[in-house]
N, C-alpha and C positions, 0 to 999 in steps of 0.2 A: 086268559090264563097267565098267571105270573111266571116269568122266566126264571127259573132256578136251576141249579146244577144238582142232579140226583146222582149220587155215587156211594160205593161201599165206604163205610167209616174206616179211618186210618188212625195210626198212633197220634197224629198231630191234632186229632179231634177230641182227645180224651177229656180235657178240662171243659170245653165248651158242651160236649155231649153229656158230661156229668150234670152240668147246670140244667140242660134241657130235660134230662130224664129226672132230675129232682123236681123241676116244675110240673112234670107229667105225673109223677108218682104222688107228691105231696099236695100240690095245689089243685091239679085237675081231678085226681081220684080221691084226694083227701086221705090217703093212706099215711102210716107213720113214716117218719124220716128213717131211711135206711141205716142200719148200724155201721159204724166206722169200717171202711174198707170193702163194704159189700158191693157198692156201684163199681168200685175199681176192679174188683173180682169179675163181676158180670161183664163189664166192658172188655176186660182182657180176655175172657174166655171167648167172647164173640169176635174180637179182633183175630184170633187164631183161625176162625172160619171152619172148623171141623164139626162144631156142634150147632152152629147157627151163624148169623151175621147181621150187621145193621146197615141199613142204607140211610144216608143223611141228605137233607135238602139244604143247600146252601145258597144264600142270596147276598151278594156283595160282601163275601168273606164271613158272613154270620150264618150259624146254623139256626134254621127256622122250623125244622121238623126232622122226624126220624121214623123209620119202620123196622121192626125186629122180625126176622124170620128164624125159627128153630127147625132143625132137621130131625125128623123122627119117622116112624113106621105106622102103617095101617095093616092090622092083621086081616081085616075084612077085604082089603084091596090086595093084599099080599105084595105091598110096594112101599117104597119111600114116599114120603109126603113132607110138605112144609107146613108149619103153623105160623101164621102172621100173628104174633102175640101182641104187638104194639104198632099202632099207626097214630102218630101225633104231630099236629102243626100248631105252633103258637097262635094265640088268638088273633093277633094282627095279620096272620097269614091265611086265615081260614076264608073260604069262599073265593079263593084266587086260583084254584086248580093245583095247588101243591100236593094236597092229599091225593089227588087223582094220579098225579105223577109218581108219587111214592108207591101208591097201590099197583099201578101198571108196571112199575119197575120190579116189584115183588113177584107179580104174576108172570112177567117175561122171564125172570130168573128161574122161577119154579118150572116153567115150560122147557127152557133152554137146557136146564140141568137134568131133565128126564124125570123129574118128580112127578107121581101120579096125580096129585092134586094139592091145592093150597086151601087150608082151613083157617078159620079164625072165629072169634066170638066178641060180643060187645054187650055192655050192660043192658039189662031190660029197659031202663029208663033213658038210654042215650038214643033218643029218637033222631037226632041230627045224623049220628053215625049210621043208624039203620036206614035212613033215607039215601045216605051216600052209597052205602053198599048195594042198595036196590038199583041205584043209578048206574052202578058199575056192572049190573047184570046179575047180581047175586040173588038168591032167594034163601029164606030162612030153612035151615035144615030140619030133619025129622027127629034129631036127638036132643035131649034135654042134658044141660050141663049141671053138674053138681060140684060141690067143693066142701071141704072140712077145714 
């Protein structure tokens, strides 16, 4: 397992986190380049920590991965929950345990802060991620995800 530092993102991480998120959004998911200022807004919102937060994986001063947790509610559980919206590690860091460290940090935060559960989703064709989540002890849920 690669030894990295997992910590909550800080103001000093903004520029490197923007590069990492751009890689994730545009190159990995092949989504459009975010409009000017959008990543700054999102990162700034998460740095405040009231609607969500980001954990970063740092190796020798470089950010090599991140995970994003959003704070929301579950009506059926009548409780607060977290949604792990992102879990991303640069290609050269994959298979070295970094994703597991980020995942376990998100899960520990969820439990320690008293959230009822942590939910997440992944693309139907992201088999590597699906194997990873199953390795973490997760099972696919009974719900079908839709979007417009």
